[in-house]
C-alpha positions in Angstrom: -40.1 3.3 -17.3 -39.7 3.0 -13.1 -38.0 5.7 -11.8 -35.8 6.2 -8.7 -34.8 9.2 -6.4 -31.4 10.0 -6.9 -31.2 11.5 -3.4 -32.5 8.5 -1.6 -29.9 6.6 -3.6 -27.3 8.7 -2.6 -27.6 8.5 1.1 -29.2 4.8 0.6 -26.0 3.3 2.4 -26.4 5.5 5.9 -30.2 4.0 5.4 -28.4 0.4 5.2 -26.6 1.4 8.6 -29.4 2.7 10.3 -31.6 0.1 9.3 -29.0 -3.0 10.0 -26.5 -2.0 12.5 -25.7 -5.0 14.0 -25.5 -6.4 10.7 -22.6 -3.6 9.9 -20.9 -3.6 13.2 -20.1 -7.2 12.8 -18.3 -6.6 9.1 -16.6 -3.6 11.1 -15.5 -6.4 13.6 -14.7 -8.5 11.2 -13.0 -6.5 8.9 -10.9 -5.2 11.5 -9.3 -8.6 13.1 -8.4 -9.6 9.4 -7.3 -6.2 8.3 -5.1 -6.1 11.0 -3.9 -9.7 11.2 -2.9 -9.0 7.2 -0.8 -5.7 8.2 1.1 -7.8 10.6 1.6 -10.3 8.3 2.7 -8.4 5.2 4.8 -5.8 7.7 6.3 -8.6 9.2 7.3 -10.0 5.9 7.7 -7.2 4.2 8.8 -5.0 6.5 12.1 -3.7 5.3 11.0 -3.4 1.6 8.4 -1.6 2.5 10.2 1.0 4.5 13.0 0.9 2.0 10.5 2.5 -0.8 8.6 4.5 1.6 12.1 6.2 2.0 13.2 5.9 -1.6 9.6 7.9 -2.2 9.7 10.4 0.7 13.6 11.7 0.3 13.5 11.6 -3.2 11.9 14.0 -5.9 12.7 12.4 -8.7 13.3 8.6 -7.7 15.7 6.9 -9.5 13.7 4.3 -12.1 16.0 1.9 -11.9 16.1 1.7 -8.0 12.5 2.0 -8.2 11.7 -0.7 -10.2 14.1 -3.1 -8.2 12.0 -2.0 -5.0 8.9 -2.9 -6.7 10.4 -6.1 -8.0 11.1 -7.3 -4.4 7.3 -6.4 -3.4 5.5 -8.1 -6.6 4.6 -11.0 -4.2 3.5 -8.2 -1.3 1.4 -6.7 -4.1 0.0 -9.8 -5.4 -1.4 -10.8 -1.9 -3.0 -7.6 -1.5 -4.4 -7.8 -4.4 -6.2 -11.1 -3.5 -7.1 -10.0 -0.3 -8.7 -7.1 -1.6 -10.7 -8.6 -4.2 -11.6 -11.1 -1.5 -12.6 -8.7 0.9 -15.2 -6.4 -1.0 -16.5 -9.2 -3.4 -17.7 -10.4 0.5 -18.7 -7.2 1.6 -20.5 -6.5 -1.5 -22.6 -9.5 -1.5 -23.3 -8.9 2.2 -24.5 -5.2 1.2 -26.9 -6.6 -2.2 -28.0 -9.4 0.9 -29.0 -6.7 3.2 -30.5 -4.7 0.6 -32.6 -6.8 -1.9 -33.4 -9.8 0.8 -33.4 -8.3 4.1 -35.4 -11.6 5.4 -31.7 -13.5 4.9 -30.1 -12.1 7.4 -28.3 -15.3 8.9 -24.8 -14.9 9.7 -24.9 -10.9 9.6 -25.6 -11.4 5.6 -22.2 -12.8 5.2 -21.2 -15.9 2.9 -18.6 -16.8 1.5 -20.1 -18.8 -1.8 -20.7 -18.8 -5.4 -22.5 -15.1 -4.9 -19.1 -13.8 -3.6 -17.2 -16.0 -6.1 -19.7 -14.3 -9.3 -18.8 -11.3 -7.5 -14.8 -11.4 -7.9 -15.2 -13.0 -11.2 -17.4 -10.0 -12.4 -15.5 -7.2 -10.6 -12.1 -8.8 -12.6 -14.4 -8.7 -15.8 -15.1 -4.6 -15.1 -11.7 -3.9 -14.8 -10.3 -5.7 -17.7 -13.3 -4.2 -19.8 -12.6 -0.5 -18.3 -8.6 -1.6 -18.8 -9.0 -2.0 -22.5 -11.3 0.8 -22.9 -8.8 2.8 -21.9 -6.5 1.7 -23.8 -8.5 1.9 -27.0 -9.4 5.3 -26.6 -6.0 6.6 -25.7 -5.1 4.8 -28.5 -7.4 6.7 -31.0 -6.9 10.0 -29.2 -3.3 9.6 -30.0 -3.9 9.1 -33.8 -6.2 12.1 -33.6 -4.1 14.5 -32.1 -1.2 13.3 -33.9 -2.7 13.7 -37.2 -4.3 17.0 -36.4 -0.8 18.1 -34.9 0.9 17.2 -38.3 -1.4 19.4 -40.0 -1.5 22.4 -37.8 0.2 22.6 -34.5 -2.5 25.0 -32.9 -5.3 22.1 -34.4 -3.8 19.7 -32.5 -3.5 22.0 -29.1 -7.7 22.7 -29.9 -8.1 19.0 -30.3 -5.7 17.7 -27.2 -8.2 20.2 -25.3 -11.3 19.1 -26.3 -11.0 15.6 -27.4 -9.0 14.1 -23.7 -12.1 15.8 -21.7 -14.5 14.0 -24.2 -12.3 10.6 -24.2 -12.7 10.9 -19.9 -16.3 11.5 -20.0 -16.9 8.3 -23.0 -15.2 6.2 -19.4 -17.2 7.8 -17.0 -20.4 7.6 -19.2 -19.8 3.8 -19.6 -19.2 3.3 -16.1 -22.6 4.9 -15.2 -24.2 2.4 -17.6 -21.9 -0.9 -16.5 -22.8 0.3 -12.9 -25.7 -2.4 -12.1 -23.3 -5.1 -13.3 -22.0 -6.1 -9.4 -25.9 -6.2 -8.5 -27.7 -7.3 -11.4 -24.6 -10.1 -10.8 -25.7 -11.0 -7.9 -29.7 -11.1 -8.1 -29.8 -13.1 -11.1 -27.2 -15.2 -10.0 -25.0 -15.5 -12.4 -22.3 -12.7 -14.5 -24.2 -10.5 -16.1 -22.1 -7.1 -17.4 -24.0 -5.4 -20.1 -27.5 -6.6 -18.9 -26.8 -3.2 -16.9 -26.6 -1.1 -20.2 -30.2 -1.8 -20.5 -31.3 -1.3 -17.0 -29.7 2.3 -17.2 -30.6 3.1 -20.4 -32.3 6.7 -20.3 -31.1 7.3 -16.1 -27.0 8.5 -16.9 -27.7 11.6 -15.3 -29.7 10.8 -11.9 -27.4 8.1 -11.7 -24.2 10.0 -12.2 -25.7 12.3 -9.5 -26.4 9.7 -7.0 -22.9 7.9 -7.5 -21.3 11.6 -7.5 -23.1 12.6 -3.8 -22.9 8.9 -2.4 -18.9 9.4 -3.4 -18.4 12.5 -2.0 -20.2 11.3 1.2 -17.7 8.4 1.5 -15.0 11.0 1.0 -16.3 13.0 4.0 -16.8 9.9 6.5 -13.0 9.2 5.6 -12.0 12.5 6.5 -13.8 12.9 10.1 -12.6 9.2 11.1 -9.3 10.4 9.6 -9.1 13.3 11.7 -10.4 11.1 14.4 -7.4 9.2 14.3 -5.0 12.0 13.9 -6.5 13.9 17.1 -6.5 10.7 19.3 -3.0 9.7 18.0 -2.4 13.2 19.2 -3.3 13.3 22.2 -1.9 9.7 23.2 1.4 11.1 21.6 0.9 14.0 23.7 0.5 16.4 20.7 4.3 15.7 19.6 3.2 16.7 15.9 6.9 15.2 14.6 6.2 12.3 16.6 2.7 12.4 15.1 3.9 12.8 12.3 6.9 10.3 12.0 4.2 7.7 13.2 1.4 8.0 10.8 4.3 8.2 7.8 6.0 4.8 9.1 3.0 2.6 11.2 2.8 0.4 8.0 6.2 -0.4 7.3 8.0 -1.8 11.0 6.2 -3.8 13.4 7.2 -1.8 16.1 5.3 1.2 14.9 2.2 -1.0 14.4 2.6 -1.5 18.3 2.3 1.9 19.1 -0.6 3.5 20.5 -1.2 5.6 17.0 -0.5 2.4 15.0 -2.9 0.1 17.3 -5.6 3.2 16.5 -5.0 3.2 13.5 -5.4 -0.8 12.8 -8.4 -0.5 15.2 -10.3 2.3 12.8 -9.3 0.9 9.6 -11.8 -1.9 9.6 -14.6 0.8 10.1 -13.2 3.0 7.7 -13.0 0.5 5.1 -17.0 -1.2 6.3 -18.6 2.4 6.0 -17.0 4.6 3.3 -17.8 1.1 1.2 -21.5 0.8 2.2 -21.4 4.8 1.4 -20.5 3.9 -2.5 -21.5 0.5 -2.9 -25.5 0.9 -1.7 -26.7 2.8 -3.9 -26.5 0.2 -6.9 -28.4 -1.6 -5.0 -31.2 0.6 -4.5 -31.7 1.8 -7.6 -31.6 -2.1 -8.7 -34.2 -2.6 -6.2 -36.6 -0.2 -7.5 -35.9 -0.4 -11.4 -34.8 -3.5 -12.1 -36.6 -6.2 -9.8 -38.8 -8.6 -11.9 -41.9 -8.4 -10.3 -42.7 -12.3 -10.6 -39.7 -13.1 -8.1 -40.1 -9.2 -6.1 -41.8 -11.2 -3.0 -38.2 -13.7 -3.2 -35.9 -10.6 -3.0 -38.0 -8.4 -0.3 -39.7 -11.2 1.8 
């Protein structure tokens, strides 16, 4: 059975940045421009609703459910557009990451495309979300029935079952998330949607893959926090380190055009693309690296790694 280094996989995102700095720079630039345009359009169209929802969340410890539902219904078009944008953005970015990892010679347009590969990434991502949502509902229903039955027999027994079964249910979801984690990159490599092929590739490799993904996620959080700290410090410098003003700006910068046009708002828009790309590269590259090590077909390997 082919093996891979969990440590190398965990930090492979940094390796991709080191090996393809120009491509990653293009990704950051495009992400920054697109996200800034989307933010401006969203705030321009839905600014009052966003501000009202933010005020309701901030000023009330227990918001009125009816009022919350009313505000959310007004934001439904914005949430739908945001969902479409997120699917498109991450589908294009994941395909670019996979292309840079599996087919480094195919570097035209900084590995970016918008075609069949990206559409398949969108499709497999949606299918995975629906699959895990169905699995989540099934596990919740099963646990509720088991705990309910045991509680009817004995309340202490029901309580013990809840303590044991709830973590077990979460562990089951995590297990299948790791086992299906190569579905996106496998779909890219094969040129057709293949979700359950990941089960065969990941068989017997759960723990090293889990470790690699865990470390990569921690590194992505560290990257995010460092960049957020830089934004906060620069924003503090721009506001004269008036923490009250800075706090207001950070809370309202996505709800009004005025706050977006402040130095702190512009800085946040500028760094937003960098944060999105670097955290995505850190999280998504490990699966591509793992597939490259364990899943490549020797008969087509030269096509992938030429």
